[in-house]
C-alpha positions as CSV (number, residue, x, y, z in Angstrom):
1,M,-13.6,18.9,-1.8
2,K,-11.0,16.4,-0.2
3,L,-11.1,12.8,-0.8
4,A,-9.5,10.0,1.3
5,A,-8.1,6.2,0.1
6,I,-7.1,3.8,2.4
7,D,-5.1,0.7,1.2
8,I,-4.8,-2.3,3.4
9,G,-2.8,-4.3,2.1
10,S,-0.6,-7.5,3.3
11,N,2.5,-5.5,4.0
12,A,1.7,-2.0,5.2
13,A,-1.7,0.2,5.2
14,R,-1.4,3.5,3.4
15,L,-3.9,6.6,3.9
16,Q,-4.1,9.5,1.4
17,I,-5.9,12.2,1.4
18,T,-6.2,14.2,-1.6
19,N,-7.7,18.2,-2.4
20,V,-9.9,18.3,-5.8
21,L,-9.1,20.8,-7.7
22,T,-10.7,22.3,-10.8
23,D,-9.0,24.7,-13.3
24,E,-10.9,25.9,-16.2
25,G,-12.8,22.8,-16.6
26,E,-9.2,20.2,-15.9
27,V,-9.6,18.4,-12.9
28,K,-6.6,17.7,-10.5
29,F,-5.9,15.6,-7.8
30,K,-3.2,17.5,-5.2
31,K,-1.9,15.3,-2.5
32,V,-2.3,17.2,0.9
33,Q,-1.3,14.0,3.2
34,Y,0.0,10.2,3.0
35,L,0.6,8.2,5.7
36,R,2.1,4.4,5.0
37,F,2.5,2.4,8.3
38,P,3.7,-1.2,8.1
39,L,1.0,-3.4,9.5
40,R,2.1,-6.6,8.2
41,L,-1.2,-8.1,8.3
42,G,0.5,-11.0,6.1
43,E,2.8,-11.9,8.1
44,E,0.6,-13.9,10.7
45,V,-1.9,-15.1,8.2
46,F,-0.1,-16.7,5.9
47,S,1.4,-18.5,8.7
48,S,-1.6,-18.7,10.7
49,G,-4.8,-18.4,8.3
50,H,-5.7,-16.2,11.5
51,I,-5.0,-12.3,12.6
52,S,-4.6,-12.2,16.4
53,D,-5.6,-10.0,19.2
54,L,-2.3,-8.2,19.4
55,K,-2.4,-7.4,15.8
56,K,-6.0,-6.7,15.5
57,G,-5.2,-4.2,18.4
58,Q,-2.9,-2.7,16.3
59,F,-5.0,-2.5,13.5
60,L,-7.7,-0.5,15.9
61,K,-5.3,2.3,16.8
62,L,-4.0,2.9,13.5
63,M,-7.7,3.1,11.9
64,K,-8.2,5.4,14.9
65,S,-5.5,7.3,13.5
66,F,-6.7,7.4,10.0
67,K,-9.9,8.4,11.3
68,L,-8.8,11.3,13.2
69,L,-6.8,12.7,10.1
70,M,-9.8,12.1,8.1
71,D,-11.8,14.2,10.8
72,L,-8.7,17.0,10.8
73,Y,-8.8,17.5,6.7
74,Q,-12.7,18.0,7.0
75,V,-12.6,14.8,3.9
76,D,-15.6,14.5,2.2
77,H,-15.4,11.3,1.0
78,Y,-13.2,8.0,1.7
79,Y,-12.9,4.6,0.5
80,A,-11.0,2.0,2.7
81,C,-10.4,-1.5,0.9
82,A,-8.5,-4.6,2.2
83,T,-6.7,-6.8,-0.5
84,S,-4.8,-10.5,-0.1
85,A,-4.3,-10.5,4.0
86,M,-7.6,-9.7,5.1
87,R,-9.8,-12.2,2.4
88,D,-7.6,-15.3,3.0
89,A,-7.6,-14.5,7.3
90,D,-10.4,-16.4,8.5
91,N,-11.7,-13.6,10.9
92,G,-11.0,-11.1,8.1
93,K,-14.6,-10.0,8.0
94,A,-15.1,-9.9,11.9
95,I,-11.9,-7.9,12.2
96,A,-13.5,-5.5,9.4
97,D,-17.1,-5.6,11.4
98,F,-15.1,-5.3,14.7
99,L,-13.5,-1.6,13.4
100,F,-16.5,-0.3,11.7
101,E,-17.9,-0.5,15.3
102,Q,-15.1,0.9,16.7
103,C,-14.0,4.0,14.8
104,D,-16.8,4.3,12.2
105,I,-14.8,3.0,9.5
106,K,-16.1,0.6,6.7
107,I,-13.2,-1.8,5.3
108,N,-13.8,-3.1,2.0
109,I,-12.3,-6.4,1.6
110,I,-12.3,-6.6,-2.6
111,S,-11.4,-9.9,-4.5
112,G,-7.9,-10.1,-6.4
113,Q,-10.4,-8.8,-9.4
114,E,-11.3,-5.9,-7.6
115,E,-8.0,-5.0,-6.7
116,A,-6.6,-5.1,-10.5
117,E,-9.7,-2.7,-11.7
118,L,-9.0,-0.3,-9.1
119,I,-5.3,0.3,-10.5
120,N,-6.0,-0.4,-14.3
121,R,-8.0,2.9,-13.6
122,V,-4.9,5.0,-13.4
123,I,-2.6,2.7,-15.7
124,S,-4.6,3.5,-18.5
125,Y,-2.6,6.7,-18.9
126,H,0.9,5.1,-18.4
127,L,0.3,2.6,-21.6
128,S,1.8,2.7,-25.0
129,D,0.8,2.9,-28.5
130,D,4.5,1.0,-29.3
131,Y,3.9,-2.1,-27.3
132,D,1.5,-4.3,-26.4
133,C,1.9,-4.2,-22.1
134,L,1.5,-6.5,-19.7
135,H,1.1,-4.7,-16.0
136,V,2.7,-6.9,-13.2
137,D,1.1,-5.5,-9.7
138,V,3.1,-7.4,-7.3
139,G,1.6,-7.0,-3.6
140,G,2.0,-8.9,-0.6
141,G,-0.3,-11.3,-0.9
142,S,-1.0,-11.8,-4.6
143,T,0.2,-10.3,-7.9
144,E,-2.5,-9.3,-10.6
145,L,-1.9,-9.5,-14.1
146,N,-3.3,-7.6,-16.8
147,L,-2.5,-7.7,-20.4
148,Y,-3.2,-4.8,-23.0
149,Q,-4.0,-4.6,-26.8
150,D,-4.0,-1.8,-28.4
151,K,-4.6,0.3,-25.1
152,V,-7.5,-2.0,-24.3
153,I,-7.5,-4.8,-21.4
154,V,-8.0,-8.3,-23.0
155,A,-6.8,-10.6,-20.1
156,S,-6.4,-10.3,-16.3
157,K,-5.9,-12.5,-13.6
158,S,-4.9,-12.4,-9.9
159,F,-2.3,-15.1,-8.5
160,S,-1.7,-16.3,-4.9
161,I,1.7,-15.2,-5.1
162,G,3.1,-11.8,-3.1
163,S,6.7,-10.4,-1.5
164,V,5.5,-11.6,2.4
165,R,3.7,-14.4,1.2
166,L,6.7,-16.0,-0.5
167,L,8.6,-14.7,2.9
168,K,6.5,-16.5,5.1
169,Q,5.6,-20.0,2.7
170,E,7.1,-20.9,-0.2
171,P,3.9,-21.8,-2.6
172,D,4.0,-24.6,-4.2
173,E,5.0,-24.9,-7.8
174,F,1.5,-25.2,-9.1
175,F,1.2,-21.8,-8.4
176,W,4.4,-20.7,-10.7
177,D,3.2,-23.0,-13.4
178,E,-0.1,-21.4,-13.3
179,M,1.2,-18.0,-14.1
180,K,3.4,-19.2,-16.6
181,E,1.2,-20.6,-18.4
182,W,-1.9,-17.7,-18.7
183,I,1.0,-15.3,-19.5
184,K,2.2,-18.5,-22.3
185,F,-1.3,-18.8,-23.3
186,N,-2.3,-15.2,-23.9
187,I,1.2,-13.7,-24.8
188,A,2.3,-16.6,-27.1
189,E,1.0,-15.9,-30.7
190,N,1.2,-11.9,-30.2
191,P,3.7,-10.6,-32.6
192,R,4.2,-7.0,-31.1
193,E,7.0,-6.5,-28.3
194,I,6.0,-6.8,-24.8
195,L,6.4,-3.6,-22.8
196,A,5.6,-5.0,-18.8
197,I,4.3,-1.9,-16.4
198,G,5.3,-2.6,-12.8
199,T,3.1,-1.1,-9.6
200,G,3.7,-2.1,-6.2
201,G,5.5,-0.7,-2.7
202,N,9.0,-2.4,-3.8
203,I,8.9,-1.8,-7.6
204,G,9.3,1.8,-7.0
205,K,12.5,1.0,-5.0
206,L,14.1,-1.4,-6.9
207,F,14.2,1.3,-9.8
208,N,15.4,4.2,-7.1
209,L,18.3,1.5,-5.9
210,A,19.0,1.0,-9.8
211,K,19.7,4.3,-10.3
212,G,17.3,4.6,-13.4
213,T,17.8,8.0,-15.8
214,S,16.1,6.7,-19.0
215,G,12.3,8.3,-18.2
216,K,10.7,5.5,-16.3
217,H,11.8,2.5,-17.6
218,L,14.4,-0.4,-16.3
219,S,15.8,-2.9,-18.0
220,Y,15.6,-6.7,-17.4
221,K,19.2,-6.6,-17.2
222,K,19.5,-4.0,-14.7
223,L,16.7,-5.3,-12.7
224,N,18.3,-8.4,-12.1
225,E,21.4,-7.1,-11.2
226,V,19.8,-5.1,-8.7
227,R,18.2,-8.6,-7.5
228,S,21.9,-9.9,-7.1
229,L,22.8,-6.9,-5.4
230,L,20.3,-7.3,-2.4
231,M,20.7,-10.9,-2.5
232,S,24.2,-10.5,-1.6
233,L,23.7,-8.3,1.4
234,T,22.0,-9.4,4.8
235,L,19.5,-7.9,6.2
236,E,21.3,-5.6,8.4
237,E,23.3,-4.2,5.5
238,R,20.0,-4.2,3.4
239,I,18.8,-1.5,6.5
240,N,21.9,0.3,7.1
241,K,23.8,0.2,3.4
242,L,21.0,0.9,1.3
243,M,18.8,2.8,3.9
244,L,16.0,0.5,3.4
245,N,12.9,0.5,6.0
246,E,13.1,-2.5,8.0
247,D,9.6,-3.9,6.5
248,R,10.8,-3.0,2.8
249,A,14.3,-4.8,3.5
250,D,13.0,-8.5,3.4
251,V,10.6,-7.8,1.2
252,I,12.0,-6.7,-1.4
253,I,14.1,-9.5,-3.0
254,P,10.8,-11.7,-3.6
255,A,9.0,-9.1,-5.1
256,S,12.0,-8.9,-7.2
257,Q,11.7,-12.8,-8.2
258,I,8.2,-11.9,-9.4
259,Y,9.0,-9.1,-11.3
260,L,11.7,-11.0,-13.3
261,F,9.5,-14.2,-13.7
262,A,6.6,-12.0,-15.3
263,M,8.9,-10.3,-17.1
264,Q,10.8,-13.6,-18.5
265,E,8.1,-15.6,-19.1
266,A,6.7,-12.5,-21.6
267,K,10.0,-11.8,-22.8
268,A,9.6,-8.4,-21.8
269,T,13.0,-6.6,-22.1
270,K,12.1,-3.8,-20.4
271,I,9.3,-2.8,-17.7
272,L,8.0,1.0,-17.3
273,V,7.6,2.1,-13.7
274,P,4.7,4.4,-13.2
275,D,4.7,6.5,-9.6
276,V,1.0,5.1,-8.8
277,G,-0.3,2.6,-7.3
278,L,-3.8,0.8,-5.8
279,K,-4.6,4.2,-3.5
280,D,-4.4,6.0,-6.6
281,G,-7.0,3.7,-8.0
282,I,-9.1,4.7,-5.3
283,L,-9.4,7.6,-5.3
284,T,-9.8,7.8,-9.0
285,Y,-12.6,5.3,-8.2
286,L,-14.1,7.7,-5.8
287,Y,-14.1,10.9,-7.5
288,E,-16.0,9.3,-10.6
289,S,-18.4,7.8,-8.3
290,I,-20.2,10.9,-6.4
């Protein structure tokens, strides 16, 4: 059986096609195709509140490509979801309806809470018995925070702060204060050490730039050093010297700011970087739903 996950974020859109295998009763997911395209819906939406006709045309071409790949791989079931940019766009639903008419892909515009719930389906495998965990998922338009105690989620909230949004508009101090107060309220009386868990496209690249070797952990100090390095370089230098994609080279700095802010407020000295994201949560949800 083949499953497909489509994740339409504020910075990029992703398609992953996975083969579901069963070995002696154990279910395994094997990736057979993965495609990421920097559609950057948030670039327009967070400035104008609207998706332009030009971007709409690019969106249609991309969804037709995704549909063709799913047909070629004979995908049995798929689930497509869109996050912050499509939520905020005044024509988000109209665009989703248009794409369904044109290429028969149903796009579900999900809430921040639904987004967090999907990712939490795969984060549970990476929780630690030794720490309480603060999961920080930084997207282009929003950041989801989830607090786990004894591997059970006890608090969750979505904040309108994301890497693309920070590039296009400096959020009111209210948003930073809101995140700070949420962390303080939920963690202040917690006697256990907090381990941060980071997901989102940028944290993996930050980990790679830090040349992390100690398992999958990255210290606050090292993450801050990587941010300082990035800020010392021009956009062109980040692209040419560090070989970052153009659509990664600009958003990685505001993304690092969000991870560091959450870690600092939670007094987390290190962050775990598992190689999972929304697309993996979608695939798990899809498999459990059929």
